[in-house]
MDAnalysis code that builds the backbone (N, CA, C; Angstrom):
import MDAnalysis as mda
import numpy as np

u = mda.Universe.empty(255, n_residues=85, atom_resindex=np.repeat(np.arange(85), 3), trajectory=True)
u.add_TopologyAttr("name", ["N", "CA", "C"] * 85)
u.add_TopologyAttr("resid", np.arange(1, 86))
u.add_TopologyAttr("resname", ["MET", "LEU", "VAL", "MET", "GLY", "GLY", "ARG", "LEU", "VAL", "CYS", "PHE", "TYR", "PRO", "VAL", "LEU", "ARG", "GLU", "ASP", "ASP", "VAL", "GLU", "ASN", "HIS", "PHE", "PRO", "GLU", "HIS", "PRO", "CYS", "LEU", "LYS", "LEU", "ILE", "VAL", "SER", "SER", "GLU", "GLN", "ILE", "PRO", "SER", "SER", "ARG", "PHE", "SER", "ARG", "VAL", "LEU", "LEU", "THR", "ILE", "VAL", "LYS", "THR", "VAL", "SER", "TYR", "THR", "ASP", "LYS", "ILE", "ALA", "GLU", "ALA", "ALA", "LYS", "ILE", "LYS", "HIS", "GLN", "GLU", "PHE", "LYS", "GLU", "ASN", "TYR", "VAL", "LYS", "CYS", "GLU", "THR", "ILE", "VAL", "LYS", "ILE"])
u.atoms.positions = np.array([
    [-16.185, -4.854, -6.016],
    [-15.648, -4.805, -5.226],
    [-14.993, -6.778, -5.422],
    [-13.969, -7.011, -4.579],
    [-13.027, -8.003, -4.907],
    [-13.743, -9.590, -4.500],
    [-13.999, -10.555, -4.647],
    [-14.622, -11.658, -4.030],
    [-13.366, -12.179, -3.036],
    [-13.997, -13.352, -2.058],
    [-13.053, -13.581, -1.634],
    [-12.201, -14.870, -2.461],
    [-10.849, -14.076, -2.247],
    [-10.153, -15.397, -2.931],
    [-9.592, -14.664, -4.487],
    [-10.176, -13.679, -4.273],
    [-10.160, -12.782, -5.482],
    [-8.336, -12.589, -5.621],
    [-7.941, -12.059, -7.042],
    [-6.455, -11.465, -7.012],
    [-6.779, -10.180, -7.134],
    [-5.758, -9.344, -7.054],
    [-5.599, -8.024, -7.329],
    [-3.986, -7.743, -7.512],
    [-3.623, -7.428, -9.256],
    [-2.317, -7.437, -9.257],
    [-2.296, -5.897, -10.029],
    [-0.936, -5.351, -9.401],
    [-0.934, -4.382, -9.684],
    [0.751, -3.990, -9.821],
    [1.385, -2.797, -10.347],
    [2.426, -2.013, -10.571],
    [2.569, -0.951, -8.934],
    [3.787, -1.399, -8.483],
    [4.316, -0.525, -7.707],
    [5.416, 0.180, -8.003],
    [5.378, 1.122, -7.902],
    [6.891, 2.127, -8.304],
    [7.586, 2.043, -6.858],
    [8.958, 1.846, -7.249],
    [9.573, 1.547, -6.197],
    [11.056, 2.808, -6.507],
    [11.704, 3.589, -5.633],
    [12.711, 4.374, -5.540],
    [13.861, 3.306, -5.104],
    [14.819, 3.133, -5.734],
    [15.557, 1.821, -5.065],
    [17.176, 2.787, -4.732],
    [17.054, 2.176, -3.448],
    [18.314, 2.904, -2.606],
    [19.218, 1.702, -1.960],
    [20.144, 1.389, -1.481],
    [20.699, 0.720, -1.127],
    [20.513, 0.442, 0.435],
    [20.516, -1.054, 0.938],
    [20.138, -1.411, 2.076],
    [18.946, -0.703, 2.484],
    [17.793, -0.683, 1.574],
    [16.507, 0.087, 1.832],
    [15.368, -0.810, 1.359],
    [14.652, -1.576, 2.983],
    [13.970, -2.338, 2.404],
    [11.928, -1.997, 1.574],
    [11.938, -2.840, 0.844],
    [10.326, -2.349, 0.410],
    [8.992, -2.937, 1.157],
    [8.471, -1.623, 1.640],
    [7.707, -1.718, 1.975],
    [5.664, -1.735, 1.284],
    [5.529, -2.388, 1.087],
    [4.208, -2.536, 0.366],
    [2.800, -1.902, 0.794],
    [1.852, -1.805, 0.313],
    [0.821, -1.506, 1.091],
    [0.026, -2.801, 1.649],
    [-0.789, -2.873, 2.424],
    [-0.956, -3.717, 3.302],
    [-2.522, -3.272, 4.064],
    [-3.172, -4.555, 3.698],
    [-4.913, -4.356, 4.592],
    [-5.031, -5.810, 5.131],
    [-5.557, -5.662, 5.963],
    [-6.199, -6.634, 7.096],
    [-7.036, -7.995, 6.285],
    [-7.385, -7.516, 5.218],
    [-8.226, -8.180, 4.354],
    [-7.065, -9.239, 3.547],
    [-6.400, -8.709, 2.940],
    [-5.455, -9.114, 1.678],
    [-3.976, -9.307, 2.017],
    [-3.920, -10.635, 1.566],
    [-2.421, -10.942, 1.558],
    [-1.762, -11.164, 0.246],
    [-0.407, -10.523, 0.224],
    [0.282, -10.621, -1.126],
    [1.011, -11.968, -0.889],
    [0.813, -12.374, -1.858],
    [1.721, -13.735, -2.271],
    [2.590, -13.948, -3.374],
    [2.884, -13.298, -4.368],
    [3.445, -12.756, -5.401],
    [4.065, -11.462, -5.830],
    [5.444, -11.460, -5.386],
    [5.724, -9.604, -5.770],
    [7.157, -10.146, -7.261],
    [7.518, -9.542, -7.851],
    [8.313, -9.577, -8.928],
    [8.562, -8.431, -9.508],
    [10.283, -7.693, -9.034],
    [10.739, -6.685, -9.850],
    [10.899, -6.489, -11.152],
    [10.520, -5.179, -11.699],
    [11.272, -4.683, -12.962],
    [12.369, -3.962, -12.671],
    [13.469, -3.289, -13.336],
    [14.593, -2.898, -12.916],
    [15.097, -2.524, -14.306],
    [13.815, -0.868, -14.808],
    [14.439, -0.513, -16.154],
    [15.743, 0.752, -15.593],
    [15.389, 0.842, -14.659],
    [17.043, 2.018, -14.685],
    [17.891, 1.353, -13.429],
    [18.771, 2.166, -12.741],
    [19.279, 1.863, -11.820],
    [18.511, 2.765, -10.714],
    [18.000, 3.787, -10.918],
    [17.449, 4.365, -9.906],
    [16.062, 4.011, -9.343],
    [15.212, 3.954, -10.327],
    [13.866, 3.349, -10.301],
    [13.412, 2.092, -10.384],
    [12.732, 1.568, -10.237],
    [11.806, -0.057, -10.346],
    [11.092, 0.028, -10.496],
    [9.779, -0.927, -10.777],
    [8.809, -1.123, -10.469],
    [8.482, -2.177, -10.060],
    [7.493, -2.455, -9.400],
    [7.184, -4.721, -8.086],
    [5.597, -4.647, -8.798],
    [5.850, -5.554, -9.485],
    [4.561, -6.085, -9.841],
    [4.444, -7.194, -8.813],
    [2.863, -6.200, -7.965],
    [2.085, -7.471, -6.919],
    [1.188, -8.187, -7.111],
    [0.625, -9.309, -6.656],
    [-0.201, -9.867, -6.679],
    [-0.597, -10.433, -5.667],
    [-1.862, -9.994, -5.147],
    [-2.437, -9.949, -3.588],
    [-3.849, -10.460, -3.861],
    [-3.994, -11.458, -2.540],
    [-5.655, -12.378, -2.518],
    [-6.439, -11.819, -1.404],
    [-7.026, -11.474, -1.528],
    [-8.340, -11.645, -0.411],
    [-8.930, -12.567, 0.272],
    [-8.616, -12.836, 2.158],
    [-8.338, -13.509, 2.437],
    [-9.313, -13.740, 3.687],
    [-9.684, -12.384, 4.134],
    [-10.764, -12.674, 4.920],
    [-11.829, -11.256, 4.343],
    [-13.384, -11.150, 5.158],
    [-13.610, -10.929, 4.725],
    [-13.891, -9.064, 5.435],
    [-14.596, -8.177, 4.761],
    [-14.242, -7.056, 5.342],
    [-15.243, -6.791, 6.726],
    [-14.782, -6.166, 8.196],
    [-16.187, -6.393, 8.927],
    [-16.325, -5.064, 9.185],
    [-16.955, -4.830, 10.178],
    [-17.332, -3.573, 11.006],
    [-15.997, -3.319, 11.765],
    [-15.558, -4.053, 12.814],
    [-14.037, -3.789, 12.859],
    [-13.259, -2.840, 12.275],
    [-12.893, -3.913, 11.279],
    [-12.080, -3.459, 10.250],
    [-12.333, -2.161, 9.385],
    [-13.737, -1.761, 9.485],
    [-13.790, -0.229, 8.864],
    [-13.625, 0.389, 10.029],
    [-13.883, 0.269, 11.179],
    [-13.522, 1.555, 12.133],
    [-11.821, 1.415, 12.220],
    [-11.502, 0.507, 11.952],
    [-9.925, 0.384, 11.495],
    [-9.597, 1.814, 10.981],
    [-10.157, 1.046, 9.753],
    [-9.368, 2.374, 8.916],
    [-10.057, 3.653, 8.601],
    [-11.220, 3.684, 9.663],
    [-11.568, 5.145, 9.629],
    [-10.781, 6.081, 10.314],
    [-10.526, 5.088, 11.740],
    [-9.177, 5.969, 12.668],
    [-8.117, 6.102, 11.928],
    [-7.520, 5.111, 10.526],
    [-6.586, 5.282, 10.296],
    [-7.006, 6.525, 9.394],
    [-7.734, 6.629, 7.989],
    [-7.765, 7.700, 7.407],
    [-7.773, 9.358, 8.265],
    [-8.327, 9.302, 9.067],
    [-8.464, 10.275, 9.914],
    [-6.482, 10.973, 10.173],
    [-6.135, 9.732, 10.617],
    [-4.505, 10.268, 11.287],
    [-3.915, 10.601, 9.805],
    [-3.745, 10.312, 8.850],
    [-3.392, 10.722, 7.910],
    [-3.808, 11.745, 6.877],
    [-5.553, 12.122, 7.065],
    [-5.697, 13.748, 6.894],
    [-4.969, 14.583, 7.702],
    [-5.078, 13.778, 8.950],
    [-4.080, 15.661, 9.840],
    [-3.022, 15.496, 9.715],
    [-2.147, 14.549, 9.437],
    [-0.919, 14.577, 9.181],
    [-0.592, 15.247, 7.560],
    [-1.510, 14.671, 6.540],
    [-1.556, 15.705, 5.428],
    [-1.765, 17.237, 6.063],
    [-2.875, 17.793, 6.536],
    [-2.897, 19.139, 6.796],
    [-2.033, 19.835, 7.116],
    [-1.330, 18.778, 8.172],
    [0.102, 19.564, 8.930],
    [1.146, 19.706, 8.208],
    [1.626, 18.773, 7.381],
    [2.590, 18.793, 6.080],
    [2.306, 20.052, 5.200],
    [0.983, 20.330, 5.048],
    [0.008, 20.914, 3.892],
    [0.539, 22.913, 4.373],
    [0.150, 22.652, 5.710],
    [0.583, 24.153, 6.204],
    [1.687, 23.895, 6.485],
    [2.654, 23.495, 6.644],
    [4.231, 23.914, 6.925],
    [4.958, 24.086, 5.479],
    [4.447, 23.340, 4.065],
    [5.045, 23.927, 3.082],
    [4.572, 25.182, 2.367],
    [3.385, 25.843, 3.248],
    [2.609, 27.066, 2.911],
    [3.311, 28.214, 3.413],
    [3.731, 27.832, 4.480],
    [4.632, 28.842, 5.673],
    [5.996, 29.564, 4.469],
])
């Protein structure tokens, strides 16, 4: 469990395309404080993200996460069905 003020640091893979803004993962309890891109090739890169916990996890956030998870699950099943056809 990440403590309040704790930092999470991870690499995030990116497909480099012209005029495309990167969208990094977001969470209501976390804030992106630093990002640094490493470009090993002209097509791909990776971004080192440093994220800090700024808000405690609440029941309201848990309910919103449950709804998002259900929406993702429904969309995943739809995509899986289309691929099988």
